[in-house]
C-alpha positions in Angstrom: 2.8 23.0 -9.8 2.1 19.5 -8.9 4.9 17.1 -7.7 4.9 13.9 -9.3 4.8 10.8 -6.8 8.0 9.5 -8.3 9.7 12.9 -7.5 8.4 13.5 -4.0 10.7 11.0 -1.9 14.1 11.7 -3.6 15.7 13.6 -1.1 16.8 12.4 2.4 14.8 15.1 4.1 11.6 13.9 2.7 12.0 10.3 3.3 13.1 11.1 6.8 10.3 13.3 7.7 7.9 10.7 5.8 9.1 8.0 8.4 9.1 10.5 11.3 5.8 11.8 11.0 3.5 9.9 8.7 4.3 6.8 10.9 4.9 8.4 14.1 4.0 6.0 16.9 0.4 6.4 17.8 -0.4 8.3 14.7 -2.8 7.5 12.1 -1.2 5.8 9.4 1.0 3.6 12.1 -2.3 2.5 13.9 -3.9 1.4 10.4 -1.1 -0.7 9.9 -1.1 -2.0 13.3 -4.8 -3.3 12.3 -3.7 -4.5 8.9 -0.5 -6.2 10.0 -2.2 -9.4 11.7 -4.3 -9.9 8.5 -1.5 -9.6 6.2 0.5 -12.2 8.3 -2.5 -14.5 8.6 -2.8 -14.5 5.0 0.6 -15.0 3.8 1.2 -17.6 6.7 -1.8 -19.7 5.4 -0.6 -19.1 1.8 2.7 -20.3 2.1 1.6 -23.6 3.9 -0.5 -24.2 0.8 2.5 -23.8 -1.6 4.4 -26.9 -2.7 7.0 -24.9 -4.1 9.2 -22.5 -2.5 7.8 -18.9 -2.4 9.0 -15.8 -4.3 7.8 -12.5 -3.1 8.1 -8.7 -4.3 7.3 -5.9 -2.5 6.7 -3.0 -4.9 7.4 0.4 -4.0 8.6 -0.6 -0.7 9.7 2.5 0.3 11.3 2.7 3.7 10.8 -1.0 4.1 7.8 -1.2 6.6 5.8 -4.0 4.9 8.5 -6.0 3.3 10.4 -6.0 6.8 7.2 -7.8 8.3 6.5 -9.9 4.9 9.8 -11.1 3.9 9.5 -14.1 6.3 6.9 -15.7 4.6 9.2 -16.2 1.5 12.4 -18.1 0.7 13.2 -15.2 -1.5 11.9 -11.7 -1.0 12.6 -8.6 -3.2 12.0 -4.9 -2.7 12.1 -2.5 -5.6 11.7 1.4 -5.1 12.3 4.3 -7.2 14.3 6.3 -4.7 17.8 5.7 -3.4 17.1 7.3 -0.2 14.1 5.1 0.9 15.9 2.1 -0.3 18.8 3.1 2.2 16.4 3.2 4.9 14.7 -0.2 3.9 18.3 -1.7 4.4 18.5 -1.1 7.7 15.1 -2.7 8.6 15.1 -5.7 6.2 17.2 -9.0 7.1 17.5 -10.8 3.8 15.4 -9.3 1.2 17.2 -8.1 -2.0 16.6 -4.6 -2.4 17.0 -2.6 -5.8 16.6 1.1 -7.2 14.8 1.5 -10.4 11.8 2.4 -12.5 10.0 -0.9 -13.5 8.7 0.9 -16.6 12.0 1.9 -17.7 13.7 -1.3 -16.6 11.5 -4.1 -16.6 14.5 -6.1 -16.2 14.6 -5.2 -12.6 11.8 -7.7 -12.1 11.9 -11.5 -11.8 9.5 -13.6 -13.2 6.8 -15.8 -11.7 6.2 -14.3 -8.2 3.9 -16.1 -5.9 3.0 -13.2 -4.0 3.1 -9.2 -4.9 2.5 -6.7 -2.3 1.9 -3.1 -2.9 0.9 -0.9 -0.3 0.2 3.0 -0.4 1.2 3.3 -3.9 -2.0 3.1 -6.3 -3.7 6.2 -4.7 -0.7 8.4 -4.9 0.3 7.4 -8.3 -0.8 9.7 -11.4 -4.2 8.1 -12.7 -2.4 7.6 -15.9 0.4 5.5 -14.3 -1.8 3.3 -12.3 -2.8 1.1 -15.2 0.8 0.6 -16.5 2.0 -0.4 -13.1 -0.5 -3.1 -12.6 0.0 -4.5 -15.7 3.7 -4.5 -15.9 3.3 -6.6 -12.1 0.6 -8.7 -13.6 3.0 -9.8 -16.3 5.5 -11.5 -13.5 3.2 -12.8 -11.2 2.2 -16.8 -11.4 -1.2 -17.7 -12.3 -1.4 -19.3 -9.0 0.1 -15.9 -7.4 -1.4 -13.1 -5.3 -1.3 -9.2 -5.5 -2.0 -7.5 -2.2 -2.9 -4.1 -2.8 -4.4 -1.5 -0.6 -6.2 2.0 -1.3 -5.4 4.2 1.7 -8.3 7.2 0.7 -11.3 5.5 0.1 -13.9 8.2 -1.5 -17.0 6.8 0.3 -15.2 6.9 3.7 -15.4 9.5 6.4 -12.1 10.9 5.4 -14.0 12.5 2.3 -15.3 15.3 3.8 -12.0 16.4 5.2 -10.3 16.1 1.6 -12.9 18.1 0.1 -12.2 21.1 2.5 -8.7 20.6 2.1 -8.8 20.8 -1.8 -10.7 23.9 -1.2 -8.2 25.7 1.3 -4.9 24.6 -0.1 -5.8 24.5 -3.6 -3.9 21.6 -4.6 -3.1 22.7 -8.0 -0.6 25.4 -6.7 0.5 23.5 -3.4 1.2 19.8 -4.8 -0.5 18.5 -1.9 -1.7 14.9 -2.5 -4.9 14.5 -1.8 -5.9 12.0 -4.0 -9.1 9.5 -3.3 -10.6 6.2 -5.0 -14.1 4.7 -4.8 -14.1 0.8 -4.5 -15.8 0.7 -7.7 -12.8 2.8 -9.5 -10.3 0.3 -7.6 -12.3 -2.9 -8.3 -12.7 -1.6 -12.2 -9.1 -0.7 -12.6 -7.7 -4.0 -11.0 -10.0 -6.1 -13.5 -9.2 -4.2 -16.6 -5.3 -4.6 -15.7 -5.9 -8.6 -15.3 -6.6 -9.1 -11.6 -9.7 -10.7 -9.9 -10.3 -9.7 -6.4 -10.7 -12.8 -4.4 -10.9 -11.0 -0.6 -11.4 -7.6 0.4 -10.7 -6.3 4.1 -11.7 -2.5 5.5 -9.6 -0.6 8.4 -10.5 2.7 9.7 -14.2 3.5 9.8 -14.0 6.5 12.1 -12.3 9.8 10.4 -8.8 10.0 10.9 -9.0 13.4 12.6 -9.9 11.4 15.8 -6.5 10.3 16.1 -5.2 13.5 16.6 -7.0 14.3 19.9 -7.5 13.0 23.3 -9.8 10.5 21.4 -7.4 8.5 19.9 -7.3 5.3 22.2 -11.2 5.3 21.8 -11.3 5.4 18.3 -8.4 2.9 17.8 -10.5 0.4 20.2 -13.6 1.1 17.7 -11.7 0.9 14.5 -9.9 -2.4 16.0 -13.4 -4.2 16.5 -14.8 -2.9 13.2 -11.8 -4.0 11.3 -11.6 -6.9 8.7 -13.7 -8.6 5.9 -17.3 -7.4 7.2 -20.1 -5.6 5.8 -18.5 -2.0 6.8 -15.5 -2.8 4.4 -16.5 -0.5 1.4 -16.8 2.7 3.8 -13.7 2.1 5.5 -10.6 4.6 5.0 -8.3 2.0 4.0 -9.0 -1.1 1.9 -6.9 -4.0 1.1 -7.6 -6.2 -1.5 -6.4 -9.9 -2.2 -6.4 -10.5 -6.2 -5.3 -13.1 -8.0 -4.5 -13.4 -11.9 -7.6 -13.8 -14.2 
């Protein structure tokens, strides 16, 4: 039986395991965020300087506050929303001034403010059920300013070196029975989805060219050095494991 994404992190144990294992120091996910963070900070810093009015930022599906704790400094008002109370409980220990709420924006759209200058949405699209992706993006599109920006990533590019491992794991674990989250999206799929939901991509960054497996071996320092050199807005971005999109409403 497949477990829906909204149900995965409702228990305290699941949240603690996510924080301790998925983002363990030196692990793959923590390393990719270490590469992404300077690009996110640089973009938001420049974007804030160009604004003549106070910024309002939303980190949607903020989880335990990893991204929100970083980006809240670039806004006068920052909001974080997640469907898990236990996720939000951890986020409250990390975020200094963001307003945090628990809820489902499809069932309770009043959770959202109007006219956000920036919306960040990390590690969500890929994990959502396909039929939910468009609904969520359209709801976010309805509350972002015409001059605003959406920062959204896909952390499992099907054109990347991660793909062979996912094919193997699907066969081995028989996902339908275990409920494992082994989703992938190609750049073409992602870009089509964003366009259909009212967003135009203005910039695209890639992170992680080497297979994630390397980060679980003694080759981790060398793999991180190579991925650091190859990260960013370059010709390899469509083959990166994790792609960050910066979009504007169209």
